[in-house]
N, C-alpha and C positions, 0 to 999 in steps of 0.2 A: 542397552542402558549402560552408561559409563560408571564404573566403580570409582568411588571417592576414597582416597587413602586416608586412614585415620592419622592425625598428626601425632608425631612422636613426643613423649613428655620431655620437657626441657631439663637439661642437666642441672642438678642441685649444686650450685656453686659452693655452698657452705659444706656440703658433704664431700665434695671434691677437695676443698681446702683442708678438711680434717684428715682425709685419706693421705694427702701429700705430707701433712705434718707427721702423721703416724709412720708413714713409710720412711721419712727422713730420720725420725727418731730411731727406728730399727736399724737403719744403715749406720747411724752414728754410734749406737749402743745395742748390739744384737741380742743382749739379754736384758729385758725390761721387766720391772716388777712394780707392784702397786704401792710401794713405799718410797719416801724421799723425793728428790727432784724430778724423777721420771714418772711420778704417779699419774699426772694428767695425760701424758703421752700414752701410758699403758692403758688408760681408760678408753682413749681413742682407738687403740689397736683392738681392744675387746669389742668396741662398738662396730668397727668395720672389718672384723676378722675375715669374714667370707670373701669380701672383695680383695683384701690384702693378700690372703693365701693364694687366690687365683692370680693376682697381678704378679707376685713374686715368682710363682711357679711358671707361668706362661712367659713372662717377660724376661726373667733372669735365671730361671732354673734353680732358684733358691727354695728351700723348704721352711715354711713358717709354722711353728707349733705355738698355739695359744691355750694356756691353761687358766684356771680361775685366778691364780695368783702371780703368774709370770708368762712372758712371751719370749720365744727364742727363735731368732732367724739364723738358720744354718746356711753359711755361705762357703762353698768350695773356694779354696784359695787360688791364687795365680801362680803358685810354685814358689821357688826360692826368691823371696822379696824382703831384703833386710830393712826396707823403709817402713814396713808394717810392724809395729812393736808395742809392747806394753810399757807404760810409764809409771814411775813411783808418784806418790802424792806431791813430791817436789817438782815434778815434770821431767826429772832425769830418766833416761831409758833404763829398762830392766837390764841387769847384768846376766851373763850366763848362769851364775850361781843362783840368782833370784828365780830364773826360769826353772832350774832344776828343783829348787825347793818348792816352787808352786806345784810342779808335777808330783813331788813326794807328798805334799799336803793333801792334794786331791786324792791320791791313793790311800792315804791314812784315813781320810774322812769317809771313805766308802764303807768302812766297818765301824766307824765311831758312833758313840751315843749321840742323841739329839742335843744334849747339853753336856759340856765338859770343860774342865780347867785347861788353861793353855799348857800347863806342865804335862797333863795327860796326852794332849795332842803332840807335844814335843817328843814324848816317849814313843808314840806311834810313828812319828816321822823318822826317828832314829831306826826303828825296826824296818820301815820301808826302805830306808837308805842302805841298811845292811843287806837286805834281800836283793837290792839292785846292784850291790857292789860299789856304792858311792861312799867316798870319804867325807862325812859331814860331822862337824864339831860345833854343836849349838851352845857350848860353853864359851866359845869365842865370839867377840862382839861383831866381827865381820859376817859370820854366818847368821847370827841373830838378826842383824839388820837386813840381810837378804830375805830371811824368813818373814820379817815384819812387812817387807814390800809385798810378798806373796799373800800374806794374811790381809793386808789393807786392800789388795785387789779383789779378794774374795768378799770382803765386806762391801766394797763398791757394787759388786754384782749381786749382793743380797744373799749370797750363799752362807755367809757367816754374819752373826750379829754380836757385838760386844755388849753383853748384858751388864757386867759389873767388873770393876777394876780399871786398869790403865795399861793397855797393850803397848803403847809407845814407851812408857816407863819401864815395862818388863824388858824391852829391847836393850835398855842401858844397864839394868842391874841383874836381869835374869832371875829375880826373886819375887817380883810383884805378882800377887794372885790376880788372875783375870778369868772370868767366866764367859764362855762363848756358847751361843746358840747355833745349831747347825740346821740349815734348811735343806733337807735331803731331796725334796722335790726339785729345788733349783740346782742342786749338785748334779742330779741326773740329767739336767738339760745342758750342763756346761760343756761337755766334750762333744765336739762337732765331727771329728774324723773317726772312722772305725779303727779301733786299736787292735782287734783280735788278729787280723791278718798281717800286721806290720812287723817285720823282723828287725828293722833298723829305722833310725830317724829319717834317713833319706827316703826309704820306702814309704814312710808315713806321709811325708810331704808330697811325694808323687801321687799317692792315693787321694790326698785331699785336693790336689790341683785339678783344674779343669782339663779334661782330656781334649785333644785337638779337635775331635769330631763331635763332642757332646753338644747336642742342641743346635748344631749348625752355626753358620756365620752370625745369625742374629743374636743368639745367646752369648756367644764368645765375645763379640764386639761390645755388646751392652755391658757385660761384666767388666771388660777392660776399662771402659770409660767410667764406670761407677767406682771401681777400686783404684785405678791409676789413671787420672783424668787426662793424660796425653795419649792420643791415639795416632800412631804413625802407620800410614798405609804401606810404607816400605817394609814394615815388620810383619805384615799380614800374609797368610797364604794367598795364592793367586785367586782362588775362588772366593775367599772372604773379602779381598780387596774389591773384586768385581761387584759383590753384593753390596758393599758399602757405597760404591759410586752410584748404584741404582737407587738406593734407599736412604741416603744420608739426610735429605730434607725431611722425609717422614720421621726418621729417627730423632731429628732435632725437636720435632713436635712431641714425640713420645716422652723424651726426657723432661721437657718443660711441663707437660700436663701431669705426669705421674710423680715426678720427683722434684719439681721446681728448679731444675738445673738448666742453665743456658749453654747450649752446645755451639761453639764457634767453629764454622767450617772453613778449612783451609785446603790448599792444594796438597799439602803434605799429610793431611789427616784432619784431626779435630781436637779441640780442647773443651772439657766440661768445666764450666764456671758456676760457682754457687754464689748468687747475689747476696745471700744472707750470711755468708762466711761461717757456716755451721758444720759442714761435713768434712772439711779438710783436717787432717791430723796436724798439719803445720801451716800456719797462716803465712802467706807471702804475696806481696810485700807486707811488712809489719814492722813494729818498733823494735829497737835494739840495735846496737852498734854492728854486730855481725850481719844482721839481715839488711841493714842500710848499705853496708859495704858490698854485700852480695848483689843487691839490686843495681848499684852503680857499676860494679864490675860486669854484670850481665849485660847492661846497656852498652858499655864500652866494647865488650867482646862482639856484640851484635853489630855495632857501627864498624868495627874493624872488619868483620865478615862481609858486610855489605860493600865496603870500599874495595875489598879484595876481589869480590865476585862480579864487579861491574863489567869486566871484559873477559869473564871466564865462561866458556860455552857449557861446561858441565856443572856450573853453579846452579843452585836452586833446589837441590835435593833436601832430604830430611836432616842429614848430619853433615857438618863441616869440620874437618880436622884442623887443629891448631897445635903447633909445636910447643914444647915446654918453654922455650926461650921467648916465643911470641906472647904466650899467656903471661909470663913474668913481666914482660915489658908493658903490656896493657895494664896489668895490676899496679905496677909502679907508677904509671901516669895517673891512675885513679887515686892512688894513695897520696900522691903529691898534691893533687887538687883538693881532696876532701878530708885529709887526715885530721885537721883541727876540729872536725865535728864528731870524730870517733871517741870512744871512751879511752881513758888513759892507757889501759893495758894494750889496746890495739895501736894507739899512737906510738908507744914505746917499742912495740914488737910487730912491725908490718908483716912479717912472715906468718904470725899467728892470725892476723886479720885475713890474710890471703888463704890460709889453710881452712879456717872456719867457714869462709865464704864458699870455697870450692866444695867442702863437705856438705854444706846445705844444698847447694845447687845440684850436686850429684844425687842426694836423697830425693830431690824433687823431680828427677828425670830430665832436667834441663841441660845437663852436661853429662858426659861419661869420662872417667879418668883412666888413663893408660900409663904405660911405663915412661920413665924419664920426664914426668910432668906433662906429657902429651894429653890434650883434651879433644873431645868431640862435642861440638856445640849443636844442640837440637834447634830446629827451626822455630819451635815454640818460644825460644828465648827472645825472639824479635818482638813478641807481644809486650815485653817489659821495657823495651828500649824507649828512650825519650825522643820519640820521633812522631811526626803526624800520623794519625790513624785515619781510617777510611770508612766510608759508608757501605757496609756489606750488603745492605738491602738493594743497592744499585749494581752489585756485582752479578755476573752471570752465574746462576745457580748451578749450572752444569760444569762450571770451571771456576771454583773459588780461587781467590788470590793466594799467591805464595807469601809466606810470612817474611822470608829473607829479602824478598824484592820490595822495593819502595818506589814503584814506577807509576802509581796511579795518583790522581789529583786528591790532595788532602781536603777533608771537610771538617776537621776538628783536631784536637790534640789529646793525647793520652794523659791520664792522671800522673802527676809528679809524685815522687816518694815523699 
């Protein structure tokens, strides 16, 4: 008698969509709580916590803790990465002073009452600063502004709540009474790296970073694509690069199904693209004079690289070096053609437009800056060039196209800025 297999239940597409939304929310904001804009995403995390805990643990080696009032995704870092930063409410990056005062505030809150005036918290911060041997003067407006940035970040995370008063006004006069609620349960979830064994900031970063062998190639590569969405095969250990070549098509499906990310495969590696433009710290391309000029400059540098590489046998790698004089010449041509569409400050100071564009592209990993203005251009830069694009579905899956090369037949055109 022939056995008949029982049909497998169909995947619940709605549950899958909810899990993707919850996972993306945790990647975007690793500390979620049931109040404010993230309340709905937090409810989804609670609903699918078992599947999400397993997915993050097995897929990325991340630890997810879900409490009745908060959820915390603990993500080991990638090491020294200046592009990952906290921002003030204005969008400006945290200063070193603001980071120091954030750490001092967390230290002070560990022994604080559940409700206290900002003046009491300031006294505790001064005590923590003295114990740490740091020179902090919260009677000065500069340090008070840095402290306000730290307190505003803790309010966003739900660790503090402004019950009464005006914290921003206190920043300016230092006298306005403000009453704060402290959520100790969320404070306990805040610190992700073990502090006890770290004797220096460098050691703390090394401890928090992903060890080279932890979880093998699968976890290491997935983390890299999630946290820094340009994957360069040339930067991988030999065994990781070999694993990637064997499994890249399956990995593309994993990122799409679990996180809603589209992974574009290239000979040089891969790029993780978010169709909904939610997970990136910095949107690019995007509005603004500096970002417009950066996009135009990137396209021009790519065209220059392609023209240079047409008869170069070693061309086609991940990085291409450009001298400072060559980069300046390309930038001057772009400025001459497009300067009238830039904001006044950039029109009047082309060197400022050039510097801000390079700083942005460097933070995105599309270029690396060296001495004397020398640049290294990443192959991923070619994705933004104003050139024909190609149908990847028709490409050989075992040999994806190289980004720098433009030797296939076009089937469409890329979006213009």
